[in-house]
C-alpha positions in Angstrom: -32.3 40.7 55.0 -30.1 37.8 56.1 -32.7 35.3 54.9 -33.1 37.1 51.6 -29.3 36.9 51.1 -29.3 33.2 51.9 -32.1 32.4 49.5 -30.5 34.5 46.8 -27.2 32.5 47.3 -29.1 29.2 47.2 -30.9 30.3 44.0 -27.6 31.2 42.4 -26.1 27.9 43.4 -28.9 25.9 41.9 -28.8 28.0 38.7 -25.0 27.3 38.3 -25.5 23.7 39.1 -28.3 23.4 36.6 -26.2 25.0 33.9 -23.4 22.5 34.7 -25.7 19.5 34.6 -27.2 20.7 31.3 -23.8 21.1 29.8 -22.7 17.6 30.9 -25.9 16.1 29.7 -25.3 17.8 26.3 -21.8 16.5 26.1 -22.7 12.9 27.1 -24.9 12.5 24.0 -22.0 12.6 21.6 -19.6 9.9 20.6 -17.0 9.3 17.9 -15.7 6.1 16.4 -12.1 5.0 16.8 -9.6 2.2 16.3 -11.3 -0.4 14.1 -9.7 -3.9 14.1 -10.2 -7.0 11.9 -10.7 -10.6 12.8 -8.2 -13.0 11.4 -10.4 -14.1 8.5 -11.6 -10.6 7.8 -15.2 -11.4 8.5 -15.6 -9.4 11.6 -14.8 -5.7 12.4 -14.8 -4.2 15.8 -14.8 -0.4 16.4 -14.7 1.6 19.6 -17.5 4.1 20.2 -15.9 6.7 22.4 -17.7 9.1 24.8 -16.4 12.0 26.9 -18.4 11.3 30.1 -20.1 7.9 29.8 -18.7 4.5 29.3 -17.2 3.6 25.9 -18.9 0.9 23.8 -17.3 -1.7 21.5 -19.4 -2.3 18.3 -19.0 -5.5 16.3 -20.0 -5.8 12.7 -20.4 -8.9 10.5 -19.1 -7.9 7.1 -21.5 -10.4 5.5 -24.4 -8.5 7.1 -23.1 -5.0 7.3 -26.5 -3.3 7.6 -27.1 -4.9 11.1 -24.8 -4.5 14.1 -23.8 -7.9 15.5 -23.9 -6.5 19.0 -21.7 -4.6 21.5 -19.7 -4.8 24.7 -20.5 -2.0 26.9 -17.2 -1.2 28.6 -13.9 0.2 27.6 -10.8 -1.9 27.4 -8.1 -3.7 25.3 -9.7 -5.6 22.4 -8.4 -8.6 20.6 -9.9 -11.1 18.1 -9.2 -14.7 18.8 -10.3 -16.6 15.7 -14.1 -15.8 15.5 -14.2 -14.7 19.1 -13.4 -11.4 20.8 -11.8 -10.7 24.2 -12.2 -7.3 25.9 -10.4 -6.4 29.2 -10.6 -3.2 31.2 -11.4 -1.7 34.6 -11.1 -5.1 36.4 -13.5 -6.9 34.0 -13.1 -9.1 31.0 -15.6 -10.5 28.5 -15.1 -13.3 26.0 -17.7 -13.4 23.2 -18.1 -16.2 20.6 -19.4 -14.3 17.6 -20.7 -17.4 15.8 -22.7 -18.9 18.7 -23.3 -15.6 20.4 -22.2 -17.1 23.7 -20.6 -14.8 26.2 -18.5 -15.3 29.3 -17.9 -12.5 31.8 -15.1 -12.4 34.3 -15.0 -10.1 37.3 -12.2 -9.1 39.7 -9.7 -9.4 36.8 -6.2 -8.1 37.2 -5.2 -8.7 33.6 -6.4 -10.7 30.6 -3.9 -12.0 28.0 -5.1 -13.0 24.5 -3.2 -15.6 22.6 -5.0 -15.4 19.2 -2.5 -17.5 17.1 -3.3 -20.6 19.3 -6.9 -19.8 20.1 -6.5 -19.3 23.8 -6.7 -16.6 26.5 -5.6 -16.3 30.1 -7.3 -14.6 33.0 -5.4 -13.5 36.1 -7.6 -12.5 39.0 -7.0 -10.2 41.9 -6.1 -13.1 44.1 -3.1 -14.1 41.9 -4.9 -17.1 40.3 -4.3 -17.6 36.6 -6.5 -19.7 34.4 -5.8 -20.6 30.8 -8.8 -21.2 28.5 -9.4 -22.4 25.0 -11.6 -20.4 22.7 -14.6 -22.6 23.6 -14.2 -21.7 27.3 -12.5 -25.0 28.4 -10.0 -24.5 31.1 -6.6 -25.9 30.1 -4.5 -24.8 33.1 -5.0 -23.2 36.5 -2.1 -22.0 38.7 -2.0 -19.9 41.8 0.4 -17.5 43.5 1.3 -15.7 40.3 3.5 -12.7 41.0 3.1 -9.4 39.1 1.7 -9.6 35.6 2.1 -12.4 33.1 4.6 -11.7 30.3 3.2 -12.2 26.8 3.7 -11.4 23.2 -0.1 -11.2 22.9 0.1 -13.7 20.1 1.0 -17.2 21.3 3.5 -17.0 24.2 2.7 -16.6 27.9 5.0 -16.8 30.9 4.6 -16.2 34.6 6.7 -16.5 37.7 5.7 -17.4 41.3 7.2 -18.3 44.6 7.3 -21.9 45.7 8.6 -23.7 48.8 12.2 -23.7 47.5 12.3 -20.3 46.0 11.0 -19.0 42.7 10.1 -20.6 39.4 9.5 -19.3 35.8 6.7 -21.1 34.0 5.9 -21.4 30.3 2.1 -21.5 29.6 2.4 -21.3 25.8 1.7 -25.0 25.3 -1.1 -27.1 26.6 1.3 -28.6 29.2 2.9 -26.5 32.0 6.7 -26.2 31.5 9.0 -25.0 34.2 11.8 -23.0 32.5 13.8 -22.1 35.6 13.9 -22.6 39.3 16.0 -20.4 41.5 16.7 -19.3 45.1 17.1 -15.7 44.0 14.3 -13.3 44.2 12.8 -12.5 40.7 12.5 -8.7 40.5 11.0 -8.5 37.0 10.6 -10.4 33.8 10.1 -9.2 30.2 10.1 -10.6 26.6 12.4 -9.4 23.9 10.7 -7.7 20.9 11.2 -10.7 18.7 10.0 -13.1 21.4 13.2 -15.2 21.2 14.4 -14.3 24.7 12.7 -14.2 28.1 14.7 -11.8 30.3 14.6 -12.2 34.0 16.2 -9.8 36.6 17.0 -11.6 39.8 18.3 -10.4 43.1 21.3 -12.2 44.6 20.7 -11.5 48.3 24.1 -12.7 49.5 26.1 -10.5 47.0 23.5 -7.7 47.2 23.3 -7.3 43.4 21.0 -8.0 40.5 21.7 -10.7 37.9 20.5 -10.9 34.4 19.1 -14.2 33.1 18.3 -15.0 29.4 16.0 -17.9 28.6 15.8 -18.9 24.9 12.1 -19.4 24.3 12.8 -21.6 21.3 15.0 -24.2 23.0 14.8 -23.5 26.7 18.5 -22.8 27.1 19.4 -20.6 30.1 22.2 -18.1 30.1 23.1 -16.6 33.5 25.4 -13.8 32.3 27.5 -13.5 35.5 29.8 -11.0 33.9 27.0 -8.4 33.6 26.9 -6.8 37.1 23.8 -4.7 37.8 23.6 -2.5 40.8 20.4 -2.9 42.7 19.2 0.7 41.9 20.5 0.6 38.3 18.3 0.0 35.3 19.1 -1.7 32.0 17.8 -1.9 28.5 18.2 -4.7 26.1 18.3 -4.0 22.3 17.9 -6.9 20.0 20.0 -7.1 17.0 18.4 -8.7 13.9 15.6 -10.3 15.9 17.8 -11.9 18.5 21.0 -12.8 16.6 22.8 -10.8 19.3 21.9 -8.4 22.1 23.2 -5.0 23.3 22.7 -4.8 27.0 23.0 -1.2 28.4 23.2 -0.5 32.1 22.4 3.0 33.5 23.2 3.6 37.1 22.4 7.0 38.7 25.3 8.9 40.2 24.7 9.4 43.9 24.9 13.1 44.6 27.2 14.2 47.4 25.8 16.0 50.4 27.1 19.5 49.7 26.1 23.0 50.5 26.6 24.4 47.0 25.7 23.3 43.5 28.4 24.5 41.1 27.5 25.2 37.4 30.2 25.7 34.8 30.1 27.9 31.7 31.6 25.2 29.6 29.1 22.5 30.6 27.8 20.7 27.5 25.2 18.7 29.4 23.1 20.9 31.6 20.3 18.4 31.4 22.1 16.5 34.2 21.3 19.3 36.6 17.8 17.9 36.8 18.1 14.2 36.0 21.6 13.6 37.4 24.6 12.0 35.7 24.0 8.4 34.8 26.9 5.9 34.6 26.7 3.8 31.4 28.0 0.4 30.8 27.4 -1.8 27.7 27.8 -5.4 26.8 27.5 -7.3 23.5 25.9 -10.6 24.2 25.7 -13.5 21.8 23.8 -16.2 23.8 24.0 -18.9 21.1 27.8 -18.6 21.3 28.0 -18.1 25.1 29.9 -14.9 24.5 29.6 -11.7 26.5 31.9 -8.7 25.7 31.9 -5.4 27.6 32.3 -2.4 25.3 34.8 0.3 26.5 33.3 3.6 27.6 36.6 5.3 28.6 36.8 7.4 25.4 33.2 7.5 24.2 30.6 7.2 26.9 27.6 6.2 24.8 27.1 3.2 22.4 24.1 2.6 20.2 23.1 -0.3 18.0 23.1 -0.1 14.2 21.4 -3.6 14.1 24.8 -5.2 13.5 26.4 -7.8 15.8 29.9 -6.5 15.2 29.7 -2.7 14.6 28.2 0.0 16.9 28.0 3.8 17.1 30.2 5.3 19.7 29.9 9.0 20.6 29.9 11.7 23.2 26.1 12.6 23.2 26.5 16.3 24.1 29.9 17.2 22.5 29.9 20.9 21.6 26.2 21.2 22.4 25.3 24.9 22.2 21.6 24.5 22.9 20.7 26.2 19.6 18.9 22.9 18.8 16.7 21.0 21.2 18.9 17.9 21.0 22.6 18.2 20.2 23.9 17.5 16.7 26.0 14.4 16.6 29.7 15.2 16.4 32.8 13.1 16.4 30.8 9.9 15.8 32.7 6.7 15.6 31.9 3.2 14.2 33.2 0.9 16.9 34.4 -2.6 15.7 33.8 -5.0 18.6 35.9 -7.7 16.9 39.0 -5.6 16.4 38.4 -3.2 19.3 38.9 -0.3 17.0 37.2 3.0 16.0 36.6 4.7 12.6 35.2 8.2 12.4 32.3 9.2 10.3 31.1 12.7 9.4 29.1 14.8 11.9 25.4 14.3 11.4 22.5 16.7 11.5 18.7 16.3 11.5 16.4 16.4 8.5 13.0 15.8 10.0 14.0 16.6 13.6 16.2 19.1 15.4 18.7 16.3 16.1 20.3 13.7 13.8 18.3 10.8 12.6 20.0 7.5 11.9 18.0 4.9 9.9 19.5 1.4 9.8 18.8 -1.5 7.5 17.5 -4.8 8.8 20.6 -6.7 7.7 22.9 -4.4 9.7 25.0 -3.5 6.6 23.8 0.1 6.0 22.9 3.3 7.8 21.4 6.5 6.6 22.1 9.9 8.1 22.6 13.5 6.9 25.8 15.5 6.9 24.2 18.8 5.9 20.6 18.5 7.3 19.2 18.4 3.7 20.4 15.3 1.8 20.7 11.7 3.0 24.1 10.0 3.1 24.2 6.2 2.8 27.1 4.5 4.7 28.1 0.9 4.1 29.3 0.1 7.6 31.8 -2.6 6.9 33.7 -0.9 4.1 33.0 2.7 5.4 31.9 3.5 1.8 29.5 6.4 1.6 27.2 7.7 -1.1 25.3 11.0 -1.0 21.7 10.7 -2.4 21.4 13.9 -4.3 17.8 15.0 -3.7 16.7 17.4 -1.0 13.0 16.4 -1.0 13.5 12.8 0.3 11.9 12.0 3.6 11.3 9.1 6.0 13.4 6.3 4.4 12.7 2.6 4.7 15.0 -0.3 3.7 13.7 -3.4 2.1 14.2 -6.6 4.2 16.8 -7.9 1.8 18.8 -4.6 1.9 18.7 -4.0 -1.8 16.5 -0.9 -2.0 15.5 2.2 0.0 12.1 3.7 -0.4 11.6 7.4 0.3 8.5 9.5 0.9 8.5 13.0 -0.5 6.3 16.0 -1.4 6.6 14.8 -5.0 6.0 11.1 -5.6 7.3 8.0 -4.0 11.0 7.3 -4.7 13.2 4.2 -4.8 17.0 4.0 -4.4 18.8 0.9 -5.7 21.8 0.5 -3.3 24.1 -1.5 -5.7 23.7 0.8 -8.7 23.1 4.0 -6.8 20.1 4.7 -9.0 17.3 6.9 -7.7 14.0 6.9 -9.5 10.6 8.4 -9.0 8.1 5.5 -9.1 5.3 7.5 -10.8 3.0 6.5 -8.1 1.7 10.1 -7.6 3.6 12.5 -9.7 3.8 16.0 -8.1 1.9 14.8 -5.0 3.0 14.1 -1.5 3.3 10.5 -0.4 3.5 8.6 2.9 4.1 4.8 3.4 1.5 3.7 6.0 2.7 0.1 6.6 6.4 0.5 7.1 7.8 -1.3 10.2 9.6 1.3 12.4 11.6 -0.2 15.3 13.2 2.3 17.6 16.6 1.1 18.7 17.3 4.0 21.1 15.2 5.6 23.8 17.0 9.0 23.7 18.0 9.3 20.0 16.2 9.3 16.7 17.7 5.9 15.7 15.5 3.2 14.2 15.4 0.2 11.9 12.9 1.1 9.2 11.8 -1.8 7.1 9.2 -2.6 4.4 8.3 -6.1 3.3 8.2 -6.0 -0.5 6.5 -9.4 -0.6 3.4 -7.5 0.5 1.9 -4.4 -1.1 2.8 -1.0 0.2 -0.1 1.1 1.5 0.5 4.6 0.2 -1.3 7.8 1.3 -1.3 10.5 -1.4 -2.0 14.2 -0.7 -2.8 16.6 -3.5 -1.9 20.1 -2.1 -3.8 22.2 -4.7 -7.1 20.4 -4.1 -6.4 19.4 -0.5 -7.6 15.9 -1.2 -6.2 12.6 0.0 -6.3 9.2 -1.6 -5.0 5.8 -0.8 -3.5 3.1 -2.9 -1.6 -0.2 -2.7 1.7 -0.6 -4.8 3.6 -3.8 -5.5 6.3 -4.5 -8.1 5.4 -1.5 -10.2 1.6 -2.2 -10.1 -0.8 0.0 -8.2 -4.5 -0.1 -7.3 -6.5 2.8 -5.8 -8.2 1.8 -2.6 -9.8 5.1 -1.7 -10.5 7.7 -4.3 -9.4 11.3 -3.8 -11.6 12.8 -1.1 -11.9 16.0 0.9 -13.0 14.0 3.9 -10.7 13.1 6.7 -9.7 9.4 6.5 -8.0 7.6 9.3 -7.4 4.2 10.9 -7.0 2.3 7.6 -6.7 -1.4 8.5 -6.0 -4.1 5.8 -6.8 -7.8 6.3 -3.9 -10.2 6.2 -4.1 -10.6 2.4 -4.5 -6.9 1.6 -7.8 -7.7 -0.2 -10.1 -5.8 2.1 -9.6 -2.6 4.0 -11.8 -1.0 6.7 -11.4 2.7 7.6 -13.1 5.6 9.3 -14.1 8.7 7.2 -15.4 12.0 8.6 -15.8 15.7 8.0 -16.6 18.7 10.1 -20.3 18.2 9.2 -20.2 14.4 9.0 -19.8 12.0 11.9 -17.2 9.3 11.5 -18.5 6.3 9.5 -17.0 2.9 9.2 -16.4 1.7 5.6 -15.2 -1.4 3.9 -13.5 -1.6 0.5 -13.0 -5.0 -1.1 -10.6 -5.9 -3.9 -9.7 -2.4 -4.7 -13.2 -1.5 -5.9 -14.1 2.1 -5.7 -17.5 1.6 -4.2 -17.4 1.9 -0.4 -19.6 -0.2 1.8 -21.0 1.3 5.0 -20.6 -1.2 7.8 -22.7 0.2 10.6 -25.4 2.8 11.0 -24.2 3.6 14.5 -21.9 6.2 13.1 -24.7 8.5 11.9 -26.6 9.1 15.2 -25.5 12.8 15.2 -27.9 14.1 12.6 -27.5 17.8 13.6 -23.9 17.8 12.2 -25.4 18.0 8.7 -26.6 21.5 9.4 -23.1 22.8 10.2 -21.6 25.4 7.9 -18.0 26.3 7.2 -16.1 28.7 5.0 -12.4 28.5 4.0 -10.8 31.8 2.9 -7.3 32.7 1.8 -5.1 35.6 2.7 -1.4 36.5 2.5 1.0 37.9 5.1 3.0 41.0 4.5 5.9 38.7 3.8 3.9 37.0 1.0 3.1 33.8 2.9 -0.2 32.3 1.7 -2.4 31.3 4.6 -6.0 30.0 5.2 -8.7 30.7 7.7 -11.6 28.5 8.8 -14.9 30.2 9.7 -17.6 28.1 11.3 -21.2 29.4 11.4 -23.5 29.2 14.4 -26.1 26.4 14.4 -29.5 27.5 13.1 -27.8 30.5 11.5 -30.1 33.3 10.6 -28.6 35.9 8.2 -30.9 38.6 9.6 -29.2 38.3 13.0 -25.8 39.4 14.3 -23.6 36.9 16.3 -20.5 37.2 18.4 -17.3 35.5 17.4 -14.6 33.5 19.1 -11.1 33.5 17.4 -8.6 30.8 18.2 -4.9 30.9 17.3 -2.1 28.4 17.2 0.1 28.5 14.1 -1.2 26.6 11.1 -4.8 25.3 11.7 -6.3 24.7 8.3 -5.5 21.0 8.4 -8.4 20.6 10.8 -11.0 21.8 8.3 -12.3 18.2 7.7 -12.3 16.9 11.2 -15.6 16.0 13.0 -16.7 18.3 15.7 -17.9 16.9 19.0 -18.4 18.8 22.2 -16.6 17.9 25.4 -13.6 17.9 27.6 -11.4 16.0 25.1 -11.1 19.2 23.0 -7.7 20.9 23.3 -7.0 24.4 24.5 -10.5 24.8 25.9 -11.7 25.3 22.3 -15.0 23.5 22.2 -16.1 24.5 18.7 -19.2 22.4 18.6 -20.6 23.8 21.9 -19.8 27.4 20.8 -21.7 26.9 17.5 -24.7 25.5 19.4 -24.6 28.5 21.7 -24.8 31.0 18.8 -21.1 31.9 18.1 -19.1 32.2 15.0 -15.7 30.5 15.4 -12.7 31.6 13.4 -9.5 29.6 13.1 -6.9 31.8 11.2 -3.5 30.5 10.4 -0.5 32.4 11.8 3.0 32.2 10.6 6.2 33.6 12.0 7.8 36.1 9.6 10.7 38.4 9.7 9.1 40.8 12.2 9.0 38.2 15.0 6.4 35.8 16.4 4.2 38.4 18.1 4.0 41.0 15.4 3.6 38.3 12.7 0.6 36.8 14.6 -0.9 40.3 14.9 -0.5 40.8 11.2 -2.1 37.4 10.4 -5.0 37.9 12.7 -5.7 41.4 11.4 -5.7 40.1 7.8 -8.2 37.4 8.7 -10.4 39.8 10.6 -10.4 42.2 7.7 -11.8 39.5 5.5 -14.5 38.2 7.8 -15.5 41.7 8.8 -17.4 42.0 5.5 -19.8 39.3 6.8 -22.8 41.4 8.0 -23.8 38.6 10.4 -20.7 38.9 12.6 -20.9 41.5 15.4 -17.3 42.8 15.2 -17.7 44.6 18.5 -18.2 41.3 20.2 -15.1 39.3 19.2 -13.0 37.3 21.6 -9.5 35.8 21.2 -8.2 32.6 22.8 -5.0 30.6 22.6 -3.0 28.1 24.7 0.8 27.5 25.0 2.4 29.2 21.9 -1.2 30.4 21.1 -1.3 31.8 24.7 1.8 33.8 24.0 0.3 35.1 20.7 -2.9 36.0 22.6 -0.9 37.9 25.3 1.0 39.8 22.6 -2.1 40.7 20.5 -3.9 41.8 23.7 -1.1 44.4 24.2 -1.2 45.7 20.6 -4.9 45.4 19.4 -8.2 47.2 20.0 -10.2 44.8 17.9 -11.2 42.3 20.6 -13.8 42.7 23.4 -12.1 40.1 25.6 -9.3 37.5 25.7 -8.5 34.1 27.2 -4.8 33.0 27.4 -3.7 29.6 28.7 -0.2 28.7 29.8 1.2 31.5 27.6 4.6 33.2 27.9 4.6 36.8 29.0 8.3 37.6 29.0 10.2 36.0 26.1 13.5 37.6 27.1 13.3 35.9 30.5 12.3 32.7 28.8 15.2 32.9 26.3 17.6 33.0 29.2 15.8 30.4 31.4 16.5 26.8 32.3 13.5 24.8 31.3 12.6 21.9 33.5 10.4 20.2 30.8 13.0 20.2 28.1 15.8 20.0 30.8 18.1 22.7 29.5 18.4 26.3 28.3 15.6 27.4 26.0 17.7 29.3 23.3 16.7 26.6 20.8 13.0 27.4 21.0 13.7 30.9 19.7 16.5 30.2 17.2 15.5 26.9 15.7 12.0 26.3 17.2 8.6 27.9 17.1 9.7 31.5 17.5 11.9 31.5 14.4 14.0 34.4 15.6 17.7 35.2 15.5 19.9 35.2 18.6 19.1 37.8 21.3 22.6 39.4 20.8 22.0 39.8 17.0 18.4 41.1 17.1 17.7 42.5 20.6 15.1 44.9 19.2 13.0 42.1 17.8 12.8 40.5 21.3 11.8 43.8 22.8 9.2 44.5 20.1 7.7 41.0 20.5 7.7 40.9 24.3 4.1 41.1 25.8 5.1 42.1 29.3 6.8 45.3 28.0 3.5 46.6 26.7 1.2 45.1 29.3 -0.2 48.6 30.2 -1.8 48.7 26.7 -4.3 45.9 27.3 -7.7 47.4 27.0 -10.2 44.5 27.3 -10.9 42.0 30.1 -8.6 39.0 30.0 -8.8 35.5 31.6 -5.5 33.8 32.3 -5.1 30.2 33.3 -2.2 27.8 34.0 -1.3 24.6 35.8 1.1 25.0 38.8 2.8 21.7 37.8 3.6 23.0 34.3 7.3 22.7 33.6 6.9 23.6 29.9 5.7 27.2 30.3 6.4 27.8 34.0 3.3 29.0 35.8 5.0 32.1 37.1 5.0 33.5 33.5 1.2 33.7 33.9 1.7 35.2 37.3 4.0 37.8 35.9 1.5 38.8 33.3 -1.3 38.9 35.9 0.8 41.2 38.2 1.6 43.5 35.3 -2.1 43.8 34.5 -2.9 44.2 38.2 -0.3 47.1 38.4 -2.1 49.0 35.7 -5.6 48.2 37.1 -6.7 46.1 34.1 -9.7 43.8 34.2 -8.0 40.4 34.8 -8.7 37.1 36.5 -6.1 34.4 36.7 -6.9 30.7 37.4 -4.0 28.7 38.9 -4.8 24.9 38.9 -2.8 23.4 41.7 -2.5 19.9 40.1 -2.6 21.0 36.5 0.3 20.5 34.0 0.8 22.2 30.7 -2.5 20.8 29.5 -5.2 19.7 31.8 -6.2 16.0 31.8 -9.4 15.5 29.9 -11.1 13.5 32.7 -9.9 15.8 35.5 -12.1 18.1 37.7 -9.7 20.9 36.7 -10.5 20.4 33.0 -14.2 20.4 33.7 -14.0 23.5 35.8 -12.0 25.4 33.1 -14.4 24.2 30.4 -17.3 25.7 32.2 -15.5 28.9 33.2 -14.4 29.5 29.6 -18.0 29.3 28.3 -19.2 31.5 31.1 -16.5 34.1 30.2 -17.6 34.2 26.6 -21.2 34.6 27.5 -20.4 37.3 30.1 -18.4 39.5 27.8 -19.7 38.7 24.3 -23.4 38.1 25.1 -23.8 40.3 28.2 -25.0 37.4 30.3 -24.1 38.8 33.7 -24.7 37.5 37.2 -21.8 35.0 37.2 -20.4 35.2 40.8 -16.8 34.3 40.1 -16.6 37.0 37.4 -18.6 39.6 39.2 -16.1 39.7 42.0 -13.7 41.4 39.6 
């Protein structure tokens, strides 16, 4: 008997192992194209071929001979064209490939490779701290040893390193063919970085005698060094430098953590407006306006307003209290009592409180010339403020989105659901440009430079000397097209298509465009369009290796919620569908999903929420993706209504076995799944990942991911509910844990124990509620998992396998799965 049991166990082990190996073998055969890039002259295109399990490959195409692949580099890494050569670096290896001569040079034991395409060079730093600088024909220009940390580069033409010598440290410029020492110092160099414009090299040095950090600015254009002794940095503080108008001035901000006292009690106050500090501590902020060309450094006062932010102006700044009157009904606080600080006159002028249009907190969009900023006083319309005169103008149109100033500061372009709009600042004239009347537009080549890490402040700029690349979406036909627009003239680049188009890359002259195009039944293909011609040119046949995708079938159907909200559902058919057979079905929920209808399906661990549609279709399942929308009844009841409406429609399909339907969701979809499981008898089983079980407890909780109370998620976020005080009954009716005894089908729960978004004990609570009432439940607690499991992790692979086994067990009656049988 003992030997029989041992042999039975070994048999089961090999059976499970074989299934795992077969699944991984199946996944490893699929790839998807991503991130095409152009060479400088537009002749060559490189595109990454990504796999889930095996090593990625870089494909290179000669646009003069598009029918034949020029070759490949068989490892994943950063890719840059240097003239007619290409440099790839990753995983300790670099390869330089001359595409004209087909010569290749491979470097091993590489710490980092730095391309300098504008000057036709590249640098290799090896693991022994030796750096070699090469020309694009493999000739070594320079070789230095003892390089500390990583080189600093703009990845265009500038390259800097620092190293220790006999006397101290030295900073070296390798941008030219001759080595240039920019600075020698006895101080220890802690780190070095390049400003965003490349004008300043910024070095942080440790003065050992004074036990403090010192900030050093080196002008890369003329070599001038500014030591900035008045900017005192504590050794454990950190700083950020924000450039103003590409280096005309600098805003230096220093943030030093407050050392907590050793105390036996942590006191929380009911009038605390910044509960985020309970996790991250209270930083002490200091700010300096630095004008290196004038040798001027001015500290900005923080006694009244503790936070300053750039508006891309060397005289004026925003000054505010970041959490003033924060009630946590929005994720970030609305900005109240904002001041324009005049650094010249040391004076303040108040502007109106600002609210968010696209985000929960206020956006501020600045012009490149620093004269204007855009914000919203009502959360609907934009207000333009001329900073110097404090003159404001309300732009009276509620549909305007994502503004961008022209470089000269004369115009503002706005995206909108109806056409592309332009506002003339001098005349205050707003016009629709008739680019796409009645259709949604997006500008794809605006330059967006964030000027604050913590706030939605940015300098949004478009260069009107070049064409604008516009995406146009037609809602009734759900098609997208792409065009270029310049000075009132436009040319269509990609005709309206139901396919999913992404990664559009123009050449420098905007004459040729390469892009990827795909659909659910069509693998991504790389295309080229030249001179605005409608005919697309297929660049490489490598995109079409997945022939089986042509057999996939999908239906899109429409339904309406009880509130009258029109929604869609996506129904995918099993591979090799036979209308004479009946098939089980997996239903996945997470708010609006119909936008995924034209995205290519590949199996594997990269798929979110453990919804591997392609594998399920191959295994003989229907897959349904219904939209859900939060209506007046609350998030849970609304999801139940939406799912029931979708099930009612697909139930008329005679090939779906409605007695074998499973429901799955993750995060908000996990909450929806938990709720539906407590209120429905239409599902044979459920899988819920990282889902809330008790929304009342969540509403009154401190969230360590968002660092603060979670009221906002219910009153202005996903849940779309009123406050608990106003509508207690809705919270009670939409709370899964209060009806946990009603779950009547097996349910698999999973979560990561490092999840700070939806705390893992919410899953534990639901498990214990189900356990109390003797329900069929298994919970998976991944010790190292966060809110979502990493695609390459063992946890992700384990969950992927278990999910497929769960569906087969309860929807196909494939028993003899030991980890499920134990329940």
